[in-house]
N, C-alpha and C positions, 0 to 999 in steps of 0.2 A: 194550597197544598196539592201537589200532584202525586198520583199513585203510579208507580212504575210496574211494568209487567214482571211477575216473578219468574226470572229465567234461572234454569238449573243446568249445570254442565255435568255430564257423566260419561262413562265409557260407552262406546258403541258396542252393542251385542248383536248376535246373529239375527234375532227376531226383529231388530230395527231395520234390517237391510232393505226390505221391500218399500217401507215408508221413506227411507233415505234416498233410494234411487229415483223417487218421484220428484225430488227437489233438484232444480237446475243448478249445476255446478260449474266450476271453471272449465273443466273438460267433461263431456258426457261419458259416463261410465255405465257398464252393465254389471250384473251380479258377479260375473267371473273376474272382471277388473278389480272390483272391491275386495273379493276374497283373496286374490293374489297380493294386493297391496297390504291387506291386514295380516297375512301370514308371515311377512318378513319380521325377523326378530327385532329390528330397529324401528318398526312402525308403531305409531300410536294412533288410535281412532277415537274421536270424541263426538258427542252429540250435544246440542243445546235445546232444551225443552222449555215450552211455555206452560206454566201451571202443572208441570210434571206429567203432561198428557201428550201434547202435540210437539213433535220434533220440528223445530224451526230452521235448524242449520246443523251441518255436520262437517267434520274436518278429519283428514288423515294426513299425518306428517311423519317424516323420517328423521331419525336422530343420526347425525354424522359426527365425526370427531370434533369439528370446530363450529358446526352450525346446525340449524334445523331447516328442513326443506318441506314446504307444504306440497304434498302430492296432489291433493284436491280439497277444495272448500266449496260447499254448496249452501245456498240460502234462498228462501223464498223472496226475501226483501233485503237488498244490500244496504238499505238505509236503516233497517231495524236493528235493535241491539244484539240479536243472537249472533250474528257473524262477528261483531265487535267483541263480544264476550269470548268467543273461541280464539280470536287472534290475541286478545289480552292475556288469556291463559298461557299462550305460547311466549309472549313477551315477558311475562312474569317468570318464566323458566330460564331466561337468559342470565348468564353469569360469567364467571372467569373462564370456564372451559368453552362455552358456546356463547358467542356474542353476536351472531348473525342469523337472520331468517331469510331464506330465499323462496321465491315463488315464480312460476312461469305461467303467463297468461296470454291467450290468443289476442292479437292486437285489435281485433274487431269488437272485443267485449269492453266497451267504454265504461259501462257502469262498474264492472269489477276492477278495472284499472283505476278508476276514480276512488273506489272504496279503499284499495291498498294505498293510494296516494294520501288519502285522508288519515290513514293509520300510521303514516310516517315512512312508508316505503319509497324508494327512489328507483327509477329505471336504470339498469346498468348495461344490459345487452339487448339488442333487437336483431333477430335473425330468423329466417324461415317462417315469418308470419307470427312470431311469438316474441313477447317482451319478458325478459327476466328482471324481476324487481328484488330489491334487497332492503332489509331493515337492519340497521346497526344499533347496537346498544349505545345510547347516548353517552358521550364522555364529557366530563366537566374539565375545563382547562384552567380552573383556578387552583391556587395553592392556599391552604389554610395553615396557620401557625398556632401551635398549642404549647405554651410555655417556651416559646422561642424555637421549637422544633417544627420544621415544615412537614405537613401531612399531605401527601399527593392524593388527588381524587382522579385516579387513572381510569376507573371504570364508571359505569353509570350508577353505582351504588352510592347512597349518601354517606358522607363522612360522619361516623358516629362520635361526634364531639359534643359534650354537654354544652347547652346554650350558655353564652356569656363567657366561656373559657377560651374562645379562639380570637386571634387578632389577624384580621385580613388586611 
């Protein structure tokens, strides 16, 4: 039996800023960069804590009309669960209106590029020493029939059909 570290995600608050800025991120930010990013109406900032004491990772993302864009993500360890927890929070928010997550990473940061690749992101644009990666909400290409009526699974959401009532 393994015990996992109790990670908790919450909103980033002003008194977290100094501790957050010590964590290496996708792009190095200072306090002014973080304040400017957090002041946008469409920006959301989150932290992931270990044992409700130590901040292990933080993320600021922007909500656009059809996608989410990660402005910055920082973590002490890109293989530890805190950064996965934050990205999963964002993936869980994907739906009919927003089905894409974008992030731009400097091309020399191999560990961060590998992290996003492991999360299901794919590189779409490489220019100016940066790689833009994209996560699409998975789509299912199968059709399900219930009582002879086809039910399309056009989004990544599971088709809510009672078990045993569908004919594929």
